[in-house]
N, C-alpha and C positions, 0 to 999 in steps of 0.2 A: 408579118405574123405567120403567114403560111410557110415561109422559108425557115423560120425558127422552129416551127412545129415539125417540119420535115426533117430538119437537122436533129432534133431531139429524138424523133422516132428512129432515125438511122443509128444514132448513138445507142439507143436502147436495144435495137436489134443486134448491133455489134457486141454489146455487153452480154446479151443473152446467148449469142453464139459462142463467145469466149467462155462463158460459164458452162455451157454444154460440153465443150472440149475439155475443160478442166475436170468436170465430174466424170466424163468418160475416161480421162487419164487416170484418175484415182481408182475407178472401177477396174481398169486394166491392170494397174499396179498391184492392187490388193485383192483382186478377184471378187469384187463387190457386185451386187445386183445381178447375180447369176452368171457373171462373166468369168471366164478362165483368166488366170494371170497371163498377161501378154506384155512383156517389157517393151518390145519394139513399138507396139501400138500406144502404150502409155507415153513413151518418149515423143512420138509423133503428135499425140494429142496435147501434150504440155507445150511443145514448140508452137503449135497452132494457137494455143491459149495465149502464149506470150506475144506472138505476132499480132494478135487482136487487142493487145494492150493490158491484159490481166497479168500483173506482175507476181501474183501468188504462185504462178507456175515455176518461178525461179527456184523456190525451195525444192520442189520435186525434181527439177532438172539437176539440181545439185546432188540430191539423194541418188539419182540414177548414176551420175558420174562417180560418186563417192562409194556408196554401199553396194550398188548393183553392178558396178563396172560396165555400165552401158553408156554409149557405145564402146567405151573402154574405160578402165579406171584412170581417172584424171583428177587428182586432188586440187590442182591449180584451177581447173575449170569449175570444180565443185565449190571452191572458195569464192570465186567470182559470182556464181549463182547465189550462194548463201548471203554474200554481202549485198547483193541486189535485192534481197528479200526484206531489207529494212528491219523493222522491229519484230519480225516473226520469231518468237522465242525458240521454236524448234530449229530454225536456221542458225540462231545464235548458239544453241547447244552443239549443233554440228560443227560450227566454226570453233567452238571451245575445244572440241576433241581434236580438230586439225591442228590448232596451235599447241595444245598440250602435248600431242604426240609428234609434232613436227612433220605432219603429212602435207606436202605441197607448199609448206611455208617453213621458215626457220622456227625451230622449236622455241616456244615462249610459254612456259608453264604459268607464269603470272598472268599473262593475257588470257590464257585458257581459264584460269580461276576467276578472273574478272568477268569474263563472259558468262560463266556459270552463275556468278553472283548477280549479274544483270538479269538473268532469267528468273532467279529467286525474287528479285525486286519487282518483277512483273507478275509475281504470284503463280509462277509455273513450277509445279512440284518437281519436275525433272532436273531443275537446277540444284535442288537439295541432293538428289541422287548423285549427280556429278561431283559435287563438293564432298559428299560423304565417301564416295569411292576414292577420291584423292586423299582425303584425310586418313582413311583406313589403310589403303595399300601402298601409297607412295610416302606418306608422312608418318605412318604408324601412330597417328594421334587418335587413339581410339575414343577418347572422350568427345572430341570434336565430331568424329564420324557418328557416334551415337546421337549427338545433338542434331546433326543433319538428317539422319535416318528417322529419328523421332519426329522431326518437323514434317518430313514427307509422310510419315504414318498418320499424323494428325490430319493432314490435308486429305489423304486417301480415306480416312475414317469419316470425315465430314462429307465427302463425296459418295460415301457408301460404295467405294471401289474395292470389291473383294480381292481382285487380282493384285491391286496395288498394296492392299493391306498384307496379303500373304507374302509378297515379294519383300516388303519392308521388314516384316517379322523375321524373314530369312536373313536379311542384311544385318539386323540387330543381333540375331543369334550368332552369325558369323563373327561379329565384332567381339561378343562375349567369349566365344571360343578362342579367338586370336589373343584376347587378354588373359586367357586361362582363368576366367572368372565364371565358374560354373554355378555359383550360388545366386545369381541375379536373373 
């Protein structure tokens, strides 16, 4: 019983340490909690997080390789990190963009759309934004784009997310402008 208790305490301490590195990495990446943005420190903290068994760091390591080009832009490495993130909807969104744009993978627009739809199915509003963008700009299917943007608007309204509401109203306005439908 004493050995089990010691093992449980050790596991809890390891998890707490991993969580600290994870939160420090987020603070470094986004300049939270009074910290200055420090990409190198964020990367180091996320690597330590991953070494301690917290796989949530995979998403952020992918973001660093993909969006921040740290330590260098590497879409292939970003893809691997995103895939290791499991059901994380934001990792799936990032994978969707990689496939849709053929960055680090063979371009596969259908797979990109499927990943955006998977995110929608998980209830994540950003999936609608990805689908709306594709419908609007790539397919010029303005009715479908309006449907996707309106679905996102409903979610943002329910969440009382004023930034999301404003962005979606802008998206909807852009679609009406593209349709040359100034009366709606």
